[in-house]
C-alpha positions, 0 to 999 in steps of 0.5 A, a space after each residue: 257498162 258501156 255507152 248506148 249506141 244510137 240506131 235508126 231502124 226504119 224511120 224511128 231512132 232507137 237507143 240500144 239498151 247496152 246495159 240490159 243486153 250485157 247483163 244477160 250475157 254476164 249472168 248466163 256465161 257466169 253460170 257457164 263459168 261454173 258449169 263447163 270447167 267444174 260440173 264434171 268434177 261435181 259429177 265425179 264427187 257424186 261417184 260417177 265414172 268416166 263413162 257416166 260423166 261423158 253421157 251426162 255431159 253429152 246431154 248438155 249438147 244433145 239438148 242443143 240439137 232440139 232446144 234452140 230450134 224449138 224455142 226460136 220457132 215458138 218465139 217467132 210465131 208468138 205475139 209476145 216472143 219475149 215471154 219465151 225468153 222469160 219462161 225459159 229462164 224461169 224453167 232453167 232456174 226451177 229445173 236446176 233446183 233438182 240438183 239440190 236434192 238427193 237424186 237416186 238411180 236414173 233421176 240425175 240424168 232426167 234432171 240433167 236433160 230438163 235443165 240443159 234443155 231450158 238453159 240451151 233454149 234461151 241463148 239463141 233467142 237472146 242472140 237474135 234479140 241483141 242483133 235486132 237492136 244492133 241492126 247494121 251495127 252488128 260489128 259492135 256485138 263484141 262490146 256487148 258479148 264481152 260481158 259474158 266473158 267477164 262473168 265467166 272469168 269471175 266465176 271460173 277463178 273464184 269457184 276454182 278457189 272455193 272448190 279447192 278448199 271446200 270440194 265440188 259437192 257444194 257446186 249446185 248451191 254456189 251456182 243457184 244465185 247466178 240463175 236467179 240473176 239471169 231470170 231477173 235480167 230476162 225480165 228487163 229485156 225485150 226485142 227492138 221496137 220494130 221487131 216487137 209483136 212481129 209473128 209468122 217466123 219470117 219466110 221459112 222457104 226463103 230460109 232453107 233456100 239460103 241454107 242450101 247455098 254452098 257457102 252457107 252450107 259449108 259454114 254450118 259444116 265447118 262450125 259443126 266440126 269446130 264444135 266436135 273438136 271441142 268435145 274432149 276440152 269441154 267434157 274432160 279438160 279439168 279431169 285431164 289436167 287433174 290427172 297430170 297433177 294440176 291443183 284445182 286452183 291452177 285449173 281455174 287459172 288455166 280457164 281464166 287465162 283463156 277467157 282474159 285473151 277472149 275479152 281482148 278479142 271481143 273488145 277489138 273485134 269491131 276494129 278487126 272486122 273493119 280490116 278483115 272479112 269475117 270469113 277469113 277470121 273464121 278460118 284462122 280461128 279454126 286453124 288455131 284450134 287444131 294447133 291447140 289440141 295438138 299441144 294439149 295432147 302432146 305436152 300436158 305436163 309443160 305448164 308454159 305450153 299449156 298456158 300458151 295453148 289456153 291463150 289461143 282460146 281467144 281465137 278458137 272460141 272468141 274470134 270464131 264465135 264473133 265471126 259466126 255471128 257476123 256471118 249469120 247476120 249477113 246470111 239471115 237478115 231480119 226475122 230469119 236470124 232467129 231461125 239461123 241462130 236456132 240452126 247454128 246452135 242446134 246443128 253445130 253446137 248441139 249435134 257437134 257437141 254431143 258427138 264430140 263428148 261421146 267420141 271423147 268418152 270412147 277415145 279416152 281409154 287410149 292414152 288417157 286423153 291424148 288420142 281424144 285431143 289428137 282426134 279433136 285436132 283432126 276435126 278442126 283441121 278438116 273444118 279449116 279446109 272446108 271453110 278455106 275452100 267454100 266460105 272465104 269471100 271469093 267463093 261466098 261472093 259467087 255462091 
């Protein structure tokens, strides 16, 4: 996949296992490339209505509120923390198998909660594993994370064609091998040598002292609002586009366009960080998200506009995420990074995601999605203002 990077943690030179790290992102986001665009279509094929789908999809974000913190905290005090990553991937595979069975009554909601809990639990821990290997070279993160985008592209385009021809009811069977491959990748990964066996979870008092800094607190609030703005997109975008006459194959193309540009950003991000502070890139990415949701709300029938809006995913998601990882690496060094990742995923992606999905479901009745996307634009704009005032370098330096 890529040439390994030489690092020297302490006095011991260590080669970063780029291929092993990249494989985890590849399979994790390949599965997400099936889940995010098409799971709502699968639920619709099972007879669920918009309200039930919004509740089901909100469980994905609701488990993010607690799963990352629980998992990273448990791993931090474990003498063999890698076992938590491997156990989480195994439980992800096993709980997903429930969707291969007929699930009456409330059981689909139970299965969704269990599956989403374990699937959400493992990535924050793995982000910390990656950053322990990179150390001071955290700007190289994009070259490893980009393989997740490759996996997402392959699955979102291929599965879109399969669903168009065979229907969404077979989606769980199509996704199952991806979770098996994720489990295999987890078995081959580990922490950097200088972090292995470290327990105690770092200085928790020091961690919360960092969180209370104005720049850091503003960062988490801005990230929360950014994720809140994505609620209509992640929950209903495929349904929204389908209602405007787009075929499933075209939906796959729209998702693919966004991720192709995302790949370009991940490849270029290390060069961008050499010229611009991550805080500024965070602000630009959030502003682009606000414009994207306005375009999605007002011109859904205009294919060129929609493709252009999808292309800005490289900013609203890729640049935002890479900037967030860069800032987290600076805010929370060493063992504290696992706790920082857990809070980032739990508060911004978790709480922001679940509220975004629920708000989108409630607003959907007004304008068949238009008002929901306009509300998303408003959330992203407020987050941009907060980041501009408190997170940008001048304020961060004085915080």
